[in-house]
C-alpha positions, 0 to 999 in steps of 0.5 A: 500500500502506498498511502501515508496519512499526513499530520494528525491523521490515521488510515484505518480499515473498518472491522466487519460485524455481522448484525442480527435482529433479536429474532435471528434475522441477518441484516443486509448491508443497506439496512445496518449501520457501519461499525465504528471500530477499525484496525489501524493501517497507517499513521501520520507523522504527528500521531504518537498514541497509535501504531499499525495493527491497533484496534480503535473505536471512533466517533460515528459518521466521521472521516473520509472514505475512499478505495485504494487497491480495491479495498475500502479505507477510512482516514480519520483525524486523531480527534475523532478516535475515542480509544484503543481496544 
């Protein structure tokens, strides 16, 4: 991968979560919310708290989504990350 986030930004890949209703019905992608956990793939030069491979929790509806080499990624500002798991 040839992407390095700048400054206080982090490149992450969302974790996949299978969602079911209480009665066991599996929800299709269009009906479920995107997870707010992800794995860190790259960090900017000003980010000292995180490293590649960390699993993070971030604020819902934050970041910039894009596709790189056929994979979906998200770039987050460090301020939008709630914590590390």
